[in-house]
C-alpha positions in Angstrom: 169.4 84.3 133.7 172.0 86.4 133.3 175.8 84.5 133.4 178.9 87.1 135.0 181.2 87.4 136.9 180.0 88.9 140.8 181.5 92.9 141.5 184.4 92.7 144.0 183.4 92.4 147.4 179.6 91.5 146.6 180.0 88.1 146.8 183.7 88.1 148.3 182.6 86.8 151.4 180.3 84.4 151.5 182.6 82.1 148.5 185.0 82.1 151.0 182.8 80.8 153.6 180.9 79.1 151.4 181.5 74.8 151.0 180.4 72.5 148.5 177.5 72.9 146.9 176.6 76.1 148.5 175.4 78.9 146.8 174.1 82.9 147.6 171.1 85.1 146.7 171.0 88.7 148.1 166.9 89.7 147.3 165.5 92.8 147.4 161.3 93.9 146.6 159.4 97.6 147.0 156.7 99.4 146.3 156.9 103.1 144.9 153.5 103.6 148.0 153.2 101.5 149.9 150.8 100.2 148.1 152.1 100.9 144.6 153.8 99.9 141.6 155.8 96.5 142.9 158.7 94.8 142.0 161.8 92.7 143.4 165.6 91.8 141.9 167.6 89.1 143.9 171.1 87.7 142.3 172.4 84.3 142.5 176.1 82.9 142.8 177.6 79.6 143.2 180.7 78.8 145.7 183.2 81.0 144.0 181.4 83.7 143.7 180.2 83.6 140.2 176.3 85.1 139.4 174.8 82.6 137.8 171.6 84.7 137.5 169.5 87.8 138.5 165.9 87.5 138.8 163.8 91.1 138.4 160.3 90.9 138.1 157.5 93.6 137.7 153.9 92.7 140.7 152.0 95.5 139.8 150.4 97.5 142.8 151.8 95.2 146.6 153.5 96.5 150.0 156.9 96.5 150.0 157.2 94.2 152.2 154.8 91.4 150.2 157.4 92.4 147.4 160.4 91.7 149.9 159.1 87.5 150.1 158.0 87.5 146.4 162.5 88.3 146.6 162.5 85.8 148.0 160.0 82.5 147.4 162.2 83.8 143.4 165.2 82.8 145.2 164.0 79.7 146.5 162.4 78.5 144.1 165.5 78.9 141.9 167.2 76.9 143.6 165.2 73.7 143.6 164.5 74.0 140.3 168.5 74.1 140.0 169.4 71.6 141.9 171.2 73.5 145.2 170.1 72.4 148.0 172.4 74.6 150.4 171.0 78.1 149.8 172.7 81.0 152.1 170.2 84.2 151.0 170.8 88.5 152.4 168.4 90.8 152.1 168.1 94.4 153.8 164.1 93.4 155.4 164.7 93.2 158.8 161.4 91.8 158.9 161.0 89.6 156.2 164.7 88.1 157.8 163.5 88.0 160.8 160.1 86.4 161.5 162.0 83.4 158.7 164.0 83.5 161.1 160.9 83.4 164.7 162.2 86.0 166.1 158.8 88.2 164.9 155.3 86.5 165.0 153.8 87.5 161.8 150.4 88.4 162.5 149.7 90.3 158.5 146.8 87.7 156.8 148.5 89.6 153.8 151.8 87.6 154.7 151.4 85.2 156.8 150.1 83.0 153.7 153.8 84.1 151.7 156.0 83.2 154.6 154.2 79.8 154.7 155.1 78.9 151.6 158.5 80.1 152.6 159.0 78.1 155.2 157.2 75.2 153.1 160.5 75.7 150.5 162.6 76.0 152.9 161.9 72.8 154.1 162.9 70.7 151.1 166.4 72.5 151.6 169.5 70.9 152.9 170.3 73.5 154.2 168.9 77.5 154.2 170.6 80.8 155.7 169.1 84.2 155.7 170.9 87.0 157.6 169.7 90.9 157.2 172.0 93.2 155.9 172.0 96.4 155.4 170.9 98.4 151.8 174.1 99.4 151.0 174.9 96.1 150.9 172.2 95.2 149.3 172.7 97.5 145.6 172.6 95.2 142.6 169.5 93.1 144.1 168.1 97.1 144.6 168.5 97.9 140.9 167.1 94.8 139.7 164.0 95.6 141.7 164.1 98.8 140.4 164.0 97.9 137.2 161.4 95.5 137.6 159.6 98.6 138.7 160.6 101.0 135.6 159.4 98.4 133.1 156.4 97.8 135.1 155.9 101.8 134.5 157.1 102.5 131.5 159.9 104.1 131.9 162.8 103.9 130.7 166.2 103.4 132.0 169.3 104.1 131.0 172.3 102.0 132.1 174.5 103.4 134.3 172.8 105.7 136.1 171.5 105.4 138.7 168.4 103.3 140.1 165.6 105.8 141.2 164.5 106.8 144.8 160.6 105.2 145.9 157.6 108.0 144.8 156.0 108.7 148.0 152.0 108.0 148.5 149.8 111.3 146.8 146.3 110.5 148.5 143.9 110.1 145.5 141.3 113.0 145.5 138.2 112.5 146.7 135.3 113.2 143.1 133.8 116.6 143.4 131.0 117.3 140.7 131.7 120.0 138.8 129.5 123.2 138.9 126.5 123.4 136.2 127.2 125.4 133.1 125.1 127.5 131.0 125.2 125.9 127.0 125.0 129.4 126.3 126.4 132.4 127.1 122.7 134.5 126.5 120.6 131.5 128.2 117.2 132.3 127.2 114.6 134.4 128.3 111.2 132.4 129.6 108.3 134.2 130.0 105.2 133.5 132.6 103.7 135.2 135.4 103.0 135.4 139.0 99.5 134.1 140.9 98.8 134.0 144.3 102.9 134.1 144.8 103.8 131.9 142.6 105.5 132.0 139.6 104.3 130.7 136.2 106.3 129.5 133.1 103.8 129.6 129.8 104.5 127.2 127.3 105.7 123.4 128.4 108.8 125.3 129.9 110.0 124.6 132.9 113.1 126.0 135.4 115.5 124.0 136.2 115.7 123.9 140.1 118.9 125.9 142.0 118.0 128.5 139.4 117.5 132.2 140.3 114.8 133.7 138.8 114.4 137.9 138.0 110.4 139.3 137.4 109.5 142.2 135.2 106.6 143.2 134.7 105.5 144.1 131.3 
């Protein structure tokens, strides 16, 4: 957990409008490829705008929406575990925000359990609000989500560098059998004879399937 003063303007509006023990959280999730290596990030501040927690976790191979919900669940879990009963959440996932608000239906069987768990945790709070913001207004949470993906992918992210852009999904090529390769540049010569139009090989030697033969009279 990291405690620091929030960047100017990030939580200024929330801090001025919050009363009592309201806390504010910006959360984000992403996947490099969909599905692909995924992670979430979140920044949580108190009513005075002081950052009280930064959350960042790698999730393995998941979808973008799974990662977004994981960020929300982590924020809710933090609030409940630390006794904060009033929570305002900002996310740049329009889908998740409107599903939590009840404006969109949750049709995905993968997301529905996460939605149900989020609603159950929200019900344990005295106050909860969630709103949508554009990505550039959610940059700290986005940075932490990208750091989580970097850790999971073993990529180094230097301080001060912009967060790397999500990678596009790359389909895996279908497996292709390699063509048979001769063990030697000088193949072994087999000897035999023809009888009734059939090539008979002397000894116990056998011709492998699919080879061409050259017959020379002796």
